[in-house]
MIKOLVEX-216623 format. One record per residue (C-alpha): x, y, z; residue number from 1. Coordinates in steps of 0.05 Angstrom, whole numbers, always signed. Layout:
N
x|y|z|num
X|Y|Z|NUM
...
// end
This chain:
285
x|y|z|num
+73|-505|+465|1
+5|-538|+457|2
-17|-537|+385|3
-75|-488|+372|4
-136|-521|+343|5
-134|-480|+280|6
-63|-502|+265|7
-73|-577|+276|8
-98|-590|+205|9
-35|-559|+176|10
+7|-605|+220|11
-34|-665|+199|12
-22|-646|+126|13
+52|-638|+136|14
+53|-563|+122|15
+77|-547|+193|16
+122|-592|+234|17
+120|-554|+300|18
+87|-494|+333|19
+143|-459|+371|20
+108|-400|+404|21
+54|-347|+398|22
+85|-284|+369|23
+26|-236|+378|24
-49|-228|+379|25
-76|-173|+335|26
-144|-143|+319|27
-156|-189|+259|28
-109|-248|+271|29
-64|-287|+318|30
+8|-298|+295|31
+49|-360|+313|32
+122|-377|+301|33
+125|-446|+268|34
+177|-494|+241|35
+167|-520|+170|36
+222|-572|+159|37
+287|-533|+166|38
+256|-464|+161|39
+224|-420|+215|40
+162|-384|+189|41
+101|-351|+218|42
+29|-373|+213|43
-25|-319|+212|44
-90|-347|+239|45
-147|-302|+218|46
-200|-289|+270|47
-274|-300|+254|48
-311|-237|+235|49
-349|-239|+301|50
-283|-236|+339|51
-247|-185|+296|52
-244|-114|+322|53
-224|-82|+256|54
-267|-20|+248|55
-308|-4|+186|56
-291|-69|+151|57
-346|-57|+100|58
-313|+8|+79|59
-249|-29|+63|60
-285|-84|+24|61
-318|-34|-24|62
-294|-47|-95|63
-269|-117|-84|64
-288|-166|-139|65
-340|-220|-126|66
-337|-282|-170|67
-412|-290|-182|68
-480|-258|-172|69
-498|-314|-124|70
-440|-294|-80|71
-460|-221|-81|72
-533|-237|-63|73
-512|-284|-7|74
-465|-231|+22|75
-520|-179|+20|76
-568|-226|+56|77
-515|-244|+107|78
-530|-318|+100|79
-481|-370|+127|80
-455|-380|+56|81
-450|-305|+47|82
-411|-295|+111|83
-364|-352|+90|84
-353|-320|+23|85
-340|-252|+55|86
-287|-284|+100|87
-253|-316|+41|88
-251|-249|+4|89
-222|-215|+66|90
-167|-267|+73|91
-152|-273|-2|92
-145|-198|-7|93
-81|-202|+35|94
-53|-261|-3|95
-67|-226|-69|96
-38|-160|-45|97
+26|-192|-17|98
+37|-231|-82|99
+26|-170|-127|100
+69|-125|-84|101
+126|-175|-82|102
+126|-177|-158|103
+125|-101|-158|104
+189|-100|-115|105
+156|-75|-51|106
+186|-107|+11|107
+133|-151|+41|108
+137|-220|+73|109
+139|-279|+25|110
+77|-323|+27|111
+74|-399|+26|112
+0|-411|+19|113
-66|-398|+55|114
-104|-459|+81|115
-169|-458|+121|116
-159|-386|+144|117
-85|-395|+161|118
-33|-357|+121|119
+38|-384|+122|120
+90|-329|+114|121
+163|-312|+119|122
+185|-292|+189|123
+221|-226|+185|124
+283|-228|+229|125
+345|-188|+244|126
+416|-210|+230|127
+418|-250|+295|128
+355|-288|+276|129
+310|-252|+326|130
+241|-228|+306|131
+249|-160|+273|132
+221|-101|+314|133
+163|-58|+293|134
+179|+11|+266|135
+146|+41|+327|136
+198|+8|+372|137
+257|+35|+332|138
+296|+99|+342|139
+343|+127|+289|140
+387|+185|+269|141
+360|+242|+227|142
+400|+217|+168|143
+372|+147|+175|144
+301|+174|+182|145
+306|+213|+118|146
+335|+152|+82|147
+283|+103|+107|148
+225|+152|+96|149
+247|+160|+23|150
+248|+84|+16|151
+179|+78|+47|152
+151|+132|+1|153
+180|+94|-58|154
+145|+30|-34|155
+79|+68|-25|156
+87|+97|-96|157
+97|+27|-124|158
+36|+3|-87|159
-6|+60|-115|160
+19|+45|-185|161
-6|-26|-174|162
-73|+3|-154|163
-66|-17|-81|164
-74|+26|-19|165
-53|-6|+47|166
-109|+28|+85|167
-80|+19|+155|168
-7|+36|+147|169
+28|+62|+210|170
+90|+49|+251|171
+55|-13|+279|172
+47|-45|+210|173
+119|-39|+188|174
+176|-84|+211|175
+249|-63|+207|176
+304|-113|+193|177
+377|-101|+173|178
+357|-81|+103|179
+304|-31|+123|180
+228|-28|+128|181
+182|-86|+110|182
+107|-72|+102|183
+60|-122|+135|184
-15|-132|+150|185
-54|-122|+86|186
-122|-157|+94|187
-156|-89|+91|188
-118|-67|+28|189
-165|-29|-19|190
-171|-19|-94|191
-145|+52|-107|192
-191|+62|-167|193
-254|+27|-142|194
-261|+48|-69|195
-292|+115|-55|196
-250|+123|+8|197
-184|+104|-25|198
-156|+175|-28|199
-173|+189|+44|200
-140|+123|+66|201
-80|+136|+22|202
-69|+205|+51|203
-74|+178|+121|204
-23|+123|+105|205
+27|+172|+77|206
+16|+223|+132|207
+26|+169|+185|208
+94|+154|+156|209
+110|+229|+151|210
+91|+238|+224|211
+132|+180|+250|212
+196|+192|+211|213
+186|+267|+225|214
+200|+253|+298|215
+272|+242|+279|216
+276|+288|+218|217
+229|+347|+228|218
+241|+373|+157|219
+199|+314|+132|220
+137|+344|+165|221
+133|+396|+111|222
+129|+347|+53|223
+67|+336|+12|224
+78|+267|-19|225
+6|+244|-11|226
-22|+301|-53|227
+34|+296|-104|228
+27|+221|-114|229
-49|+220|-116|230
-52|+277|-167|231
-3|+238|-212|232
-44|+174|-203|233
-110|+209|-221|234
-78|+240|-283|235
-50|+173|-305|236
+21|+200|-300|237
+47|+158|-242|238
+100|+107|-262|239
+148|+62|-225|240
+204|+110|-244|241
+169|+175|-224|242
+216|+222|-187|243
+178|+255|-130|244
+193|+322|-100|245
+150|+322|-38|246
+121|+388|-60|247
+51|+404|-84|248
+18|+471|-100|249
-57|+477|-94|250
-109|+524|-65|251
-105|+489|+2|252
-31|+501|+13|253
-40|+565|+53|254
-89|+531|+99|255
-41|+473|+107|256
+14|+517|+138|257
-21|+520|+206|258
-35|+445|+203|259
+38|+430|+190|260
+61|+475|+247|261
+12|+440|+294|262
+38|+372|+270|263
+110|+394|+283|264
+92|+415|+353|265
+55|+350|+367|266
+113|+308|+341|267
+164|+347|+382|268
+121|+337|+444|269
+115|+262|+431|270
+191|+258|+425|271
+202|+296|+490|272
+154|+249|+526|273
+188|+188|+496|274
+257|+212|+519|275
+228|+226|+588|276
+201|+155|+593|277
+269|+127|+573|278
+303|+171|+625|279
+255|+149|+680|280
+264|+76|+661|281
+340|+82|+665|282
+336|+116|+733|283
+290|+61|+760|284
+338|+9|+735|285
// end
């Protein structure tokens, strides 16, 4: 394919040998499959802030460190220099998060450097070498759902221990290869201790995973991992070896019963609609 303008400098510098194809276009970046010598990788080309459609970006950037007072003043004034610095902070947040989480034994893509707004990463594939599917495109047995949900909760716990909240975790930001789930897309990752919205984002992340895996294992819809983990984190009692129960007793539990029942109904309806679409597609074929 024709080399995108943003990737040409990396080809000129010998970091990329060939652009094979465009993998996808997302709200904050375009992803390309590239060849780097004898390895196939992916290149994430971040979109300019004016072209990104990521909502409430400022909310996610709260609590991120700025190297100097000059940077902070420039960012507040929205000068050209300030916008440039803000873009670098946005991009570096993902590189930093991926590096820290890999060291913490969370399954994320390996990184190979970020140059001029282009992040080179490992391409997650299945056993046959094809691009791994998103979690939202995968179906599974009840047993597999329980197993993968437990693994995902473990990863989320390790992330929280590192002080990182994904902030946009859903079935669309998780890939599934032959070894299980891989968490992707972290430019909006927030500091769990420094962002005032961190608990809200964390709860949403955990509940999104509960909702999706709960389609296949309805018993998961009654778990309370978000409340349990956050309480341990606030108390300073969360460790990498913490054994979670999925249970949590507080004054809101009685009010949560109705919410859980509604969530169960919604998930069951989603699953019925999905099966109906599959049936209709097979009949059309």
